[in-house]
PyMOL commands that place a pseudoatom at each C-alpha (Angstrom):
pseudoatom trace, name=CA, resn=UNK, resi=1, chain=A, elem=C, hetatm=0, pos=[51.970, 50.631, 156.624]
pseudoatom trace, name=CA, resn=UNK, resi=2, chain=A, elem=C, hetatm=0, pos=[50.619, 49.676, 153.227]
pseudoatom trace, name=CA, resn=UNK, resi=3, chain=A, elem=C, hetatm=0, pos=[48.588, 46.583, 152.535]
pseudoatom trace, name=CA, resn=UNK, resi=4, chain=A, elem=C, hetatm=0, pos=[49.890, 44.865, 149.466]
pseudoatom trace, name=CA, resn=UNK, resi=5, chain=A, elem=C, hetatm=0, pos=[47.316, 43.949, 146.849]
pseudoatom trace, name=CA, resn=UNK, resi=6, chain=A, elem=C, hetatm=0, pos=[49.271, 40.940, 145.593]
pseudoatom trace, name=CA, resn=UNK, resi=7, chain=A, elem=C, hetatm=0, pos=[49.691, 41.762, 141.902]
pseudoatom trace, name=CA, resn=UNK, resi=8, chain=A, elem=C, hetatm=0, pos=[46.313, 40.196, 141.132]
pseudoatom trace, name=CA, resn=UNK, resi=9, chain=A, elem=C, hetatm=0, pos=[44.177, 37.526, 142.726]
pseudoatom trace, name=CA, resn=UNK, resi=10, chain=A, elem=C, hetatm=0, pos=[45.579, 34.910, 140.325]
pseudoatom trace, name=CA, resn=UNK, resi=11, chain=A, elem=C, hetatm=0, pos=[49.142, 35.842, 141.210]
pseudoatom trace, name=CA, resn=UNK, resi=12, chain=A, elem=C, hetatm=0, pos=[48.397, 35.931, 144.927]
pseudoatom trace, name=CA, resn=UNK, resi=13, chain=A, elem=C, hetatm=0, pos=[46.978, 32.440, 144.728]
pseudoatom trace, name=CA, resn=UNK, resi=14, chain=A, elem=C, hetatm=0, pos=[49.982, 31.185, 142.788]
pseudoatom trace, name=CA, resn=UNK, resi=15, chain=A, elem=C, hetatm=0, pos=[52.338, 32.594, 145.413]
pseudoatom trace, name=CA, resn=UNK, resi=16, chain=A, elem=C, hetatm=0, pos=[50.890, 30.277, 148.011]
pseudoatom trace, name=CA, resn=UNK, resi=17, chain=A, elem=C, hetatm=0, pos=[50.717, 26.990, 146.105]
pseudoatom trace, name=CA, resn=UNK, resi=18, chain=A, elem=C, hetatm=0, pos=[52.387, 24.479, 148.378]
pseudoatom trace, name=CA, resn=UNK, resi=19, chain=A, elem=C, hetatm=0, pos=[50.534, 21.212, 148.930]
pseudoatom trace, name=CA, resn=UNK, resi=20, chain=A, elem=C, hetatm=0, pos=[47.106, 20.102, 147.762]
pseudoatom trace, name=CA, resn=UNK, resi=21, chain=A, elem=C, hetatm=0, pos=[44.717, 19.708, 150.700]
pseudoatom trace, name=CA, resn=UNK, resi=22, chain=A, elem=C, hetatm=0, pos=[42.956, 16.364, 151.108]
pseudoatom trace, name=CA, resn=UNK, resi=23, chain=A, elem=C, hetatm=0, pos=[39.714, 16.113, 149.143]
pseudoatom trace, name=CA, resn=UNK, resi=24, chain=A, elem=C, hetatm=0, pos=[36.560, 14.864, 150.823]
pseudoatom trace, name=CA, resn=UNK, resi=25, chain=A, elem=C, hetatm=0, pos=[35.153, 11.668, 149.390]
pseudoatom trace, name=CA, resn=UNK, resi=26, chain=A, elem=C, hetatm=0, pos=[31.683, 12.979, 150.282]
pseudoatom trace, name=CA, resn=UNK, resi=27, chain=A, elem=C, hetatm=0, pos=[32.073, 15.664, 147.637]
pseudoatom trace, name=CA, resn=UNK, resi=28, chain=A, elem=C, hetatm=0, pos=[32.707, 13.016, 145.008]
pseudoatom trace, name=CA, resn=UNK, resi=29, chain=A, elem=C, hetatm=0, pos=[29.623, 11.064, 146.026]
pseudoatom trace, name=CA, resn=UNK, resi=30, chain=A, elem=C, hetatm=0, pos=[27.306, 14.075, 146.450]
pseudoatom trace, name=CA, resn=UNK, resi=31, chain=A, elem=C, hetatm=0, pos=[28.097, 15.511, 142.999]
pseudoatom trace, name=CA, resn=UNK, resi=32, chain=A, elem=C, hetatm=0, pos=[27.768, 12.099, 141.352]
pseudoatom trace, name=CA, resn=UNK, resi=33, chain=A, elem=C, hetatm=0, pos=[31.350, 11.950, 140.150]
pseudoatom trace, name=CA, resn=UNK, resi=34, chain=A, elem=C, hetatm=0, pos=[32.935, 8.555, 139.891]
pseudoatom trace, name=CA, resn=UNK, resi=35, chain=A, elem=C, hetatm=0, pos=[36.544, 9.619, 140.006]
pseudoatom trace, name=CA, resn=UNK, resi=36, chain=A, elem=C, hetatm=0, pos=[38.846, 12.150, 141.596]
pseudoatom trace, name=CA, resn=UNK, resi=37, chain=A, elem=C, hetatm=0, pos=[39.863, 13.212, 138.067]
pseudoatom trace, name=CA, resn=UNK, resi=38, chain=A, elem=C, hetatm=0, pos=[36.298, 14.476, 137.380]
pseudoatom trace, name=CA, resn=UNK, resi=39, chain=A, elem=C, hetatm=0, pos=[36.333, 16.547, 140.564]
pseudoatom trace, name=CA, resn=UNK, resi=40, chain=A, elem=C, hetatm=0, pos=[39.760, 18.011, 139.822]
pseudoatom trace, name=CA, resn=UNK, resi=41, chain=A, elem=C, hetatm=0, pos=[38.658, 18.844, 136.262]
pseudoatom trace, name=CA, resn=UNK, resi=42, chain=A, elem=C, hetatm=0, pos=[35.669, 20.774, 137.620]
pseudoatom trace, name=CA, resn=UNK, resi=43, chain=A, elem=C, hetatm=0, pos=[37.823, 22.588, 140.156]
pseudoatom trace, name=CA, resn=UNK, resi=44, chain=A, elem=C, hetatm=0, pos=[40.320, 23.569, 137.488]
pseudoatom trace, name=CA, resn=UNK, resi=45, chain=A, elem=C, hetatm=0, pos=[37.608, 25.030, 135.282]
pseudoatom trace, name=CA, resn=UNK, resi=46, chain=A, elem=C, hetatm=0, pos=[37.584, 22.235, 132.716]
pseudoatom trace, name=CA, resn=UNK, resi=47, chain=A, elem=C, hetatm=0, pos=[33.938, 21.467, 133.495]
pseudoatom trace, name=CA, resn=UNK, resi=48, chain=A, elem=C, hetatm=0, pos=[32.364, 24.824, 132.620]
pseudoatom trace, name=CA, resn=UNK, resi=49, chain=A, elem=C, hetatm=0, pos=[28.787, 23.575, 133.027]
pseudoatom trace, name=CA, resn=UNK, resi=50, chain=A, elem=C, hetatm=0, pos=[29.456, 22.666, 136.669]
pseudoatom trace, name=CA, resn=UNK, resi=51, chain=A, elem=C, hetatm=0, pos=[30.790, 26.174, 137.368]
pseudoatom trace, name=CA, resn=UNK, resi=52, chain=A, elem=C, hetatm=0, pos=[27.894, 27.782, 135.480]
pseudoatom trace, name=CA, resn=UNK, resi=53, chain=A, elem=C, hetatm=0, pos=[25.392, 25.729, 137.489]
pseudoatom trace, name=CA, resn=UNK, resi=54, chain=A, elem=C, hetatm=0, pos=[26.909, 26.965, 140.758]
pseudoatom trace, name=CA, resn=UNK, resi=55, chain=A, elem=C, hetatm=0, pos=[26.647, 30.561, 139.504]
pseudoatom trace, name=CA, resn=UNK, resi=56, chain=A, elem=C, hetatm=0, pos=[23.031, 29.959, 138.509]
pseudoatom trace, name=CA, resn=UNK, resi=57, chain=A, elem=C, hetatm=0, pos=[22.291, 28.643, 142.021]
pseudoatom trace, name=CA, resn=UNK, resi=58, chain=A, elem=C, hetatm=0, pos=[23.611, 31.972, 143.378]
pseudoatom trace, name=CA, resn=UNK, resi=59, chain=A, elem=C, hetatm=0, pos=[21.344, 34.014, 141.080]
pseudoatom trace, name=CA, resn=UNK, resi=60, chain=A, elem=C, hetatm=0, pos=[23.672, 34.667, 138.126]
pseudoatom trace, name=CA, resn=UNK, resi=61, chain=A, elem=C, hetatm=0, pos=[22.943, 33.474, 134.571]
pseudoatom trace, name=CA, resn=UNK, resi=62, chain=A, elem=C, hetatm=0, pos=[26.035, 32.780, 132.474]
pseudoatom trace, name=CA, resn=UNK, resi=63, chain=A, elem=C, hetatm=0, pos=[25.924, 34.711, 129.196]
pseudoatom trace, name=CA, resn=UNK, resi=64, chain=A, elem=C, hetatm=0, pos=[29.193, 33.410, 127.784]
pseudoatom trace, name=CA, resn=UNK, resi=65, chain=A, elem=C, hetatm=0, pos=[32.659, 32.194, 128.629]
pseudoatom trace, name=CA, resn=UNK, resi=66, chain=A, elem=C, hetatm=0, pos=[35.456, 34.749, 128.551]
pseudoatom trace, name=CA, resn=UNK, resi=67, chain=A, elem=C, hetatm=0, pos=[39.103, 33.805, 128.583]
pseudoatom trace, name=CA, resn=UNK, resi=68, chain=A, elem=C, hetatm=0, pos=[40.600, 32.185, 131.638]
pseudoatom trace, name=CA, resn=UNK, resi=69, chain=A, elem=C, hetatm=0, pos=[44.057, 32.525, 133.096]
pseudoatom trace, name=CA, resn=UNK, resi=70, chain=A, elem=C, hetatm=0, pos=[46.006, 30.243, 135.402]
pseudoatom trace, name=CA, resn=UNK, resi=71, chain=A, elem=C, hetatm=0, pos=[43.717, 28.839, 138.082]
pseudoatom trace, name=CA, resn=UNK, resi=72, chain=A, elem=C, hetatm=0, pos=[40.798, 31.026, 136.952]
pseudoatom trace, name=CA, resn=UNK, resi=73, chain=A, elem=C, hetatm=0, pos=[37.842, 30.632, 134.627]
pseudoatom trace, name=CA, resn=UNK, resi=74, chain=A, elem=C, hetatm=0, pos=[36.031, 33.838, 133.685]
pseudoatom trace, name=CA, resn=UNK, resi=75, chain=A, elem=C, hetatm=0, pos=[32.384, 34.183, 132.649]
pseudoatom trace, name=CA, resn=UNK, resi=76, chain=A, elem=C, hetatm=0, pos=[30.189, 37.078, 131.558]
pseudoatom trace, name=CA, resn=UNK, resi=77, chain=A, elem=C, hetatm=0, pos=[27.084, 36.869, 133.749]
pseudoatom trace, name=CA, resn=UNK, resi=78, chain=A, elem=C, hetatm=0, pos=[23.834, 38.716, 134.429]
pseudoatom trace, name=CA, resn=UNK, resi=79, chain=A, elem=C, hetatm=0, pos=[21.560, 38.605, 137.417]
pseudoatom trace, name=CA, resn=UNK, resi=80, chain=A, elem=C, hetatm=0, pos=[19.034, 35.844, 136.780]
pseudoatom trace, name=CA, resn=UNK, resi=81, chain=A, elem=C, hetatm=0, pos=[16.152, 37.987, 138.050]
pseudoatom trace, name=CA, resn=UNK, resi=82, chain=A, elem=C, hetatm=0, pos=[17.178, 40.934, 135.825]
pseudoatom trace, name=CA, resn=UNK, resi=83, chain=A, elem=C, hetatm=0, pos=[18.438, 39.538, 132.482]
pseudoatom trace, name=CA, resn=UNK, resi=84, chain=A, elem=C, hetatm=0, pos=[18.170, 42.941, 130.793]
pseudoatom trace, name=CA, resn=UNK, resi=85, chain=A, elem=C, hetatm=0, pos=[20.326, 44.538, 133.510]
pseudoatom trace, name=CA, resn=UNK, resi=86, chain=A, elem=C, hetatm=0, pos=[24.056, 45.163, 133.650]
pseudoatom trace, name=CA, resn=UNK, resi=87, chain=A, elem=C, hetatm=0, pos=[26.535, 42.426, 132.816]
pseudoatom trace, name=CA, resn=UNK, resi=88, chain=A, elem=C, hetatm=0, pos=[29.210, 41.386, 135.300]
pseudoatom trace, name=CA, resn=UNK, resi=89, chain=A, elem=C, hetatm=0, pos=[32.326, 39.255, 135.292]
pseudoatom trace, name=CA, resn=UNK, resi=90, chain=A, elem=C, hetatm=0, pos=[32.347, 36.089, 137.383]
pseudoatom trace, name=CA, resn=UNK, resi=91, chain=A, elem=C, hetatm=0, pos=[35.886, 34.953, 138.041]
pseudoatom trace, name=CA, resn=UNK, resi=92, chain=A, elem=C, hetatm=0, pos=[36.080, 31.403, 139.397]
pseudoatom trace, name=CA, resn=UNK, resi=93, chain=A, elem=C, hetatm=0, pos=[39.377, 30.582, 141.062]
pseudoatom trace, name=CA, resn=UNK, resi=94, chain=A, elem=C, hetatm=0, pos=[40.433, 27.103, 142.103]
pseudoatom trace, name=CA, resn=UNK, resi=95, chain=A, elem=C, hetatm=0, pos=[41.761, 27.022, 145.667]
pseudoatom trace, name=CA, resn=UNK, resi=96, chain=A, elem=C, hetatm=0, pos=[42.967, 23.496, 145.054]
pseudoatom trace, name=CA, resn=UNK, resi=97, chain=A, elem=C, hetatm=0, pos=[46.622, 23.178, 145.927]
pseudoatom trace, name=CA, resn=UNK, resi=98, chain=A, elem=C, hetatm=0, pos=[46.641, 25.875, 148.590]
pseudoatom trace, name=CA, resn=UNK, resi=99, chain=A, elem=C, hetatm=0, pos=[47.581, 25.091, 152.152]
pseudoatom trace, name=CA, resn=UNK, resi=100, chain=A, elem=C, hetatm=0, pos=[45.408, 26.588, 154.932]
pseudoatom trace, name=CA, resn=UNK, resi=101, chain=A, elem=C, hetatm=0, pos=[47.628, 29.667, 155.148]
pseudoatom trace, name=CA, resn=UNK, resi=102, chain=A, elem=C, hetatm=0, pos=[47.368, 30.230, 151.373]
pseudoatom trace, name=CA, resn=UNK, resi=103, chain=A, elem=C, hetatm=0, pos=[43.581, 29.888, 151.451]
pseudoatom trace, name=CA, resn=UNK, resi=104, chain=A, elem=C, hetatm=0, pos=[43.362, 32.322, 154.355]
pseudoatom trace, name=CA, resn=UNK, resi=105, chain=A, elem=C, hetatm=0, pos=[45.511, 34.805, 152.434]
pseudoatom trace, name=CA, resn=UNK, resi=106, chain=A, elem=C, hetatm=0, pos=[43.340, 34.503, 149.325]
pseudoatom trace, name=CA, resn=UNK, resi=107, chain=A, elem=C, hetatm=0, pos=[40.177, 35.057, 151.339]
pseudoatom trace, name=CA, resn=UNK, resi=108, chain=A, elem=C, hetatm=0, pos=[41.810, 37.949, 153.174]
pseudoatom trace, name=CA, resn=UNK, resi=109, chain=A, elem=C, hetatm=0, pos=[42.579, 39.556, 149.824]
pseudoatom trace, name=CA, resn=UNK, resi=110, chain=A, elem=C, hetatm=0, pos=[38.926, 39.226, 148.807]
pseudoatom trace, name=CA, resn=UNK, resi=111, chain=A, elem=C, hetatm=0, pos=[38.022, 40.854, 152.100]
pseudoatom trace, name=CA, resn=UNK, resi=112, chain=A, elem=C, hetatm=0, pos=[40.376, 43.711, 151.257]
pseudoatom trace, name=CA, resn=UNK, resi=113, chain=A, elem=C, hetatm=0, pos=[38.714, 44.142, 147.845]
pseudoatom trace, name=CA, resn=UNK, resi=114, chain=A, elem=C, hetatm=0, pos=[35.264, 44.168, 149.470]
pseudoatom trace, name=CA, resn=UNK, resi=115, chain=A, elem=C, hetatm=0, pos=[36.404, 46.944, 151.800]
pseudoatom trace, name=CA, resn=UNK, resi=116, chain=A, elem=C, hetatm=0, pos=[37.733, 49.277, 149.115]
pseudoatom trace, name=CA, resn=UNK, resi=117, chain=A, elem=C, hetatm=0, pos=[35.708, 52.419, 148.588]
pseudoatom trace, name=CA, resn=UNK, resi=118, chain=A, elem=C, hetatm=0, pos=[34.340, 52.505, 145.018]
pseudoatom trace, name=CA, resn=UNK, resi=119, chain=A, elem=C, hetatm=0, pos=[36.118, 54.654, 142.446]
pseudoatom trace, name=CA, resn=UNK, resi=120, chain=A, elem=C, hetatm=0, pos=[35.264, 55.225, 138.762]
pseudoatom trace, name=CA, resn=UNK, resi=121, chain=A, elem=C, hetatm=0, pos=[38.751, 54.155, 137.682]
pseudoatom trace, name=CA, resn=UNK, resi=122, chain=A, elem=C, hetatm=0, pos=[38.750, 50.831, 139.519]
pseudoatom trace, name=CA, resn=UNK, resi=123, chain=A, elem=C, hetatm=0, pos=[36.864, 47.672, 138.633]
pseudoatom trace, name=CA, resn=UNK, resi=124, chain=A, elem=C, hetatm=0, pos=[33.926, 47.433, 141.024]
pseudoatom trace, name=CA, resn=UNK, resi=125, chain=A, elem=C, hetatm=0, pos=[33.747, 44.472, 143.351]
pseudoatom trace, name=CA, resn=UNK, resi=126, chain=A, elem=C, hetatm=0, pos=[30.183, 43.176, 143.767]
pseudoatom trace, name=CA, resn=UNK, resi=127, chain=A, elem=C, hetatm=0, pos=[30.356, 39.998, 145.822]
pseudoatom trace, name=CA, resn=UNK, resi=128, chain=A, elem=C, hetatm=0, pos=[32.154, 36.734, 146.378]
pseudoatom trace, name=CA, resn=UNK, resi=129, chain=A, elem=C, hetatm=0, pos=[31.409, 33.277, 147.706]
pseudoatom trace, name=CA, resn=UNK, resi=130, chain=A, elem=C, hetatm=0, pos=[33.176, 29.974, 148.169]
pseudoatom trace, name=CA, resn=UNK, resi=131, chain=A, elem=C, hetatm=0, pos=[31.648, 26.709, 146.957]
pseudoatom trace, name=CA, resn=UNK, resi=132, chain=A, elem=C, hetatm=0, pos=[32.678, 23.226, 148.084]
pseudoatom trace, name=CA, resn=UNK, resi=133, chain=A, elem=C, hetatm=0, pos=[35.606, 24.792, 149.990]
pseudoatom trace, name=CA, resn=UNK, resi=134, chain=A, elem=C, hetatm=0, pos=[37.696, 24.745, 146.813]
pseudoatom trace, name=CA, resn=UNK, resi=135, chain=A, elem=C, hetatm=0, pos=[36.154, 27.234, 144.392]
pseudoatom trace, name=CA, resn=UNK, resi=136, chain=A, elem=C, hetatm=0, pos=[36.257, 30.979, 145.006]
pseudoatom trace, name=CA, resn=UNK, resi=137, chain=A, elem=C, hetatm=0, pos=[33.725, 32.963, 142.952]
pseudoatom trace, name=CA, resn=UNK, resi=138, chain=A, elem=C, hetatm=0, pos=[34.244, 36.726, 142.547]
pseudoatom trace, name=CA, resn=UNK, resi=139, chain=A, elem=C, hetatm=0, pos=[31.599, 38.893, 140.874]
pseudoatom trace, name=CA, resn=UNK, resi=140, chain=A, elem=C, hetatm=0, pos=[32.936, 42.199, 139.533]
pseudoatom trace, name=CA, resn=UNK, resi=141, chain=A, elem=C, hetatm=0, pos=[31.936, 44.917, 137.109]
pseudoatom trace, name=CA, resn=UNK, resi=142, chain=A, elem=C, hetatm=0, pos=[32.555, 44.147, 133.444]
pseudoatom trace, name=CA, resn=UNK, resi=143, chain=A, elem=C, hetatm=0, pos=[34.878, 46.259, 131.308]
pseudoatom trace, name=CA, resn=UNK, resi=144, chain=A, elem=C, hetatm=0, pos=[33.188, 45.785, 127.920]
pseudoatom trace, name=CA, resn=UNK, resi=145, chain=A, elem=C, hetatm=0, pos=[36.155, 46.957, 125.861]
pseudoatom trace, name=CA, resn=UNK, resi=146, chain=A, elem=C, hetatm=0, pos=[38.674, 44.488, 127.247]
pseudoatom trace, name=CA, resn=UNK, resi=147, chain=A, elem=C, hetatm=0, pos=[42.162, 45.354, 128.399]
pseudoatom trace, name=CA, resn=UNK, resi=148, chain=A, elem=C, hetatm=0, pos=[44.827, 47.775, 127.248]
pseudoatom trace, name=CA, resn=UNK, resi=149, chain=A, elem=C, hetatm=0, pos=[47.149, 44.963, 126.175]
pseudoatom trace, name=CA, resn=UNK, resi=150, chain=A, elem=C, hetatm=0, pos=[44.637, 43.864, 123.534]
pseudoatom trace, name=CA, resn=UNK, resi=151, chain=A, elem=C, hetatm=0, pos=[44.315, 47.437, 122.201]
pseudoatom trace, name=CA, resn=UNK, resi=152, chain=A, elem=C, hetatm=0, pos=[48.091, 47.889, 121.997]
pseudoatom trace, name=CA, resn=UNK, resi=153, chain=A, elem=C, hetatm=0, pos=[48.589, 44.500, 120.325]
pseudoatom trace, name=CA, resn=UNK, resi=154, chain=A, elem=C, hetatm=0, pos=[45.819, 45.228, 117.824]
pseudoatom trace, name=CA, resn=UNK, resi=155, chain=A, elem=C, hetatm=0, pos=[47.275, 48.672, 117.052]
pseudoatom trace, name=CA, resn=UNK, resi=156, chain=A, elem=C, hetatm=0, pos=[50.722, 47.216, 116.462]
pseudoatom trace, name=CA, resn=UNK, resi=157, chain=A, elem=C, hetatm=0, pos=[49.349, 44.487, 114.204]
pseudoatom trace, name=CA, resn=UNK, resi=158, chain=A, elem=C, hetatm=0, pos=[47.471, 46.999, 112.068]
pseudoatom trace, name=CA, resn=UNK, resi=159, chain=A, elem=C, hetatm=0, pos=[50.384, 49.458, 112.136]
pseudoatom trace, name=CA, resn=UNK, resi=160, chain=A, elem=C, hetatm=0, pos=[48.222, 52.192, 113.704]
pseudoatom trace, name=CA, resn=UNK, resi=161, chain=A, elem=C, hetatm=0, pos=[49.335, 54.689, 116.302]
pseudoatom trace, name=CA, resn=UNK, resi=162, chain=A, elem=C, hetatm=0, pos=[47.095, 55.319, 119.313]
pseudoatom trace, name=CA, resn=UNK, resi=163, chain=A, elem=C, hetatm=0, pos=[46.504, 59.101, 119.392]
pseudoatom trace, name=CA, resn=UNK, resi=164, chain=A, elem=C, hetatm=0, pos=[48.445, 60.911, 122.117]
pseudoatom trace, name=CA, resn=UNK, resi=165, chain=A, elem=C, hetatm=0, pos=[45.332, 62.522, 123.709]
pseudoatom trace, name=CA, resn=UNK, resi=166, chain=A, elem=C, hetatm=0, pos=[43.828, 59.033, 124.135]
pseudoatom trace, name=CA, resn=UNK, resi=167, chain=A, elem=C, hetatm=0, pos=[47.039, 57.716, 125.718]
pseudoatom trace, name=CA, resn=UNK, resi=168, chain=A, elem=C, hetatm=0, pos=[47.193, 60.714, 128.062]
pseudoatom trace, name=CA, resn=UNK, resi=169, chain=A, elem=C, hetatm=0, pos=[43.579, 60.153, 129.117]
pseudoatom trace, name=CA, resn=UNK, resi=170, chain=A, elem=C, hetatm=0, pos=[44.283, 56.499, 129.898]
pseudoatom trace, name=CA, resn=UNK, resi=171, chain=A, elem=C, hetatm=0, pos=[47.439, 57.412, 131.858]
pseudoatom trace, name=CA, resn=UNK, resi=172, chain=A, elem=C, hetatm=0, pos=[45.510, 60.041, 133.845]
pseudoatom trace, name=CA, resn=UNK, resi=173, chain=A, elem=C, hetatm=0, pos=[42.708, 57.607, 134.663]
pseudoatom trace, name=CA, resn=UNK, resi=174, chain=A, elem=C, hetatm=0, pos=[45.194, 54.899, 135.673]
pseudoatom trace, name=CA, resn=UNK, resi=175, chain=A, elem=C, hetatm=0, pos=[47.005, 57.319, 137.972]
pseudoatom trace, name=CA, resn=UNK, resi=176, chain=A, elem=C, hetatm=0, pos=[43.702, 58.431, 139.526]
pseudoatom trace, name=CA, resn=UNK, resi=177, chain=A, elem=C, hetatm=0, pos=[42.825, 54.806, 140.270]
pseudoatom trace, name=CA, resn=UNK, resi=178, chain=A, elem=C, hetatm=0, pos=[46.265, 54.150, 141.774]
pseudoatom trace, name=CA, resn=UNK, resi=179, chain=A, elem=C, hetatm=0, pos=[46.069, 57.321, 143.831]
pseudoatom trace, name=CA, resn=UNK, resi=180, chain=A, elem=C, hetatm=0, pos=[42.719, 56.143, 145.202]
pseudoatom trace, name=CA, resn=UNK, resi=181, chain=A, elem=C, hetatm=0, pos=[44.264, 52.773, 146.172]
pseudoatom trace, name=CA, resn=UNK, resi=182, chain=A, elem=C, hetatm=0, pos=[47.209, 54.513, 147.826]
pseudoatom trace, name=CA, resn=UNK, resi=183, chain=A, elem=C, hetatm=0, pos=[44.844, 56.762, 149.806]
pseudoatom trace, name=CA, resn=UNK, resi=184, chain=A, elem=C, hetatm=0, pos=[43.432, 53.535, 151.300]
pseudoatom trace, name=CA, resn=UNK, resi=185, chain=A, elem=C, hetatm=0, pos=[46.931, 52.203, 152.088]
pseudoatom trace, name=CA, resn=UNK, resi=186, chain=A, elem=C, hetatm=0, pos=[46.830, 49.600, 149.292]
pseudoatom trace, name=CA, resn=UNK, resi=187, chain=A, elem=C, hetatm=0, pos=[49.624, 49.041, 146.778]
pseudoatom trace, name=CA, resn=UNK, resi=188, chain=A, elem=C, hetatm=0, pos=[48.983, 47.352, 143.419]
pseudoatom trace, name=CA, resn=UNK, resi=189, chain=A, elem=C, hetatm=0, pos=[52.157, 45.421, 142.672]
pseudoatom trace, name=CA, resn=UNK, resi=190, chain=A, elem=C, hetatm=0, pos=[51.460, 44.227, 139.145]
pseudoatom trace, name=CA, resn=UNK, resi=191, chain=A, elem=C, hetatm=0, pos=[50.567, 47.221, 137.016]
pseudoatom trace, name=CA, resn=UNK, resi=192, chain=A, elem=C, hetatm=0, pos=[50.669, 46.117, 133.386]
pseudoatom trace, name=CA, resn=UNK, resi=193, chain=A, elem=C, hetatm=0, pos=[48.581, 46.556, 130.265]
pseudoatom trace, name=CA, resn=UNK, resi=194, chain=A, elem=C, hetatm=0, pos=[46.634, 43.319, 130.803]
pseudoatom trace, name=CA, resn=UNK, resi=195, chain=A, elem=C, hetatm=0, pos=[45.522, 44.627, 134.234]
pseudoatom trace, name=CA, resn=UNK, resi=196, chain=A, elem=C, hetatm=0, pos=[44.217, 47.941, 132.849]
pseudoatom trace, name=CA, resn=UNK, resi=197, chain=A, elem=C, hetatm=0, pos=[40.642, 47.558, 131.609]
pseudoatom trace, name=CA, resn=UNK, resi=198, chain=A, elem=C, hetatm=0, pos=[38.817, 49.895, 129.235]
for i in range(1, 198): cmd.bond("trace and resi %d" % i, "trace and resi %d" % (i + 1))
show_as sticks, trace
zoom trace
């Protein structure tokens, strides 16, 4: 009996998009927004300062904005009390549009990630929290060199070949990470170059 790690958190959330839940008018009033459009923009990551403020309130200082994908906005952050310490990734995912079952599944997946035993070939999960019942924040270790897709694309554009020993090392490390997941009865269903971080 394997637990499926739904391709990625973004994909898992997209699988469950059904109907937008009702939004509380109190949230509009408390945050000082005058329209539902402002709230939806913040939830969908269009209001980066709002998301950064929420991270700051949880003890993380935003260093810069990294790319976002789908329902997610991604920041490079550091602990506010230790600005010279390690950098992390804060992935902010909008739960807007998920029915209660979809939200429960997304939170269950985060619970699964929290329970994984650390491994050097897997991105480390640090913590998560939900704000305003519609924004899921995940703090994870940062892979400074980006993803494999970027390296392959860059190599193709410059007409360079990635040396075979390097490729074999990456394949070995990927397989070690997958083996570790499998030993914990978890299957990663979306293995692709953009999900392999260097």
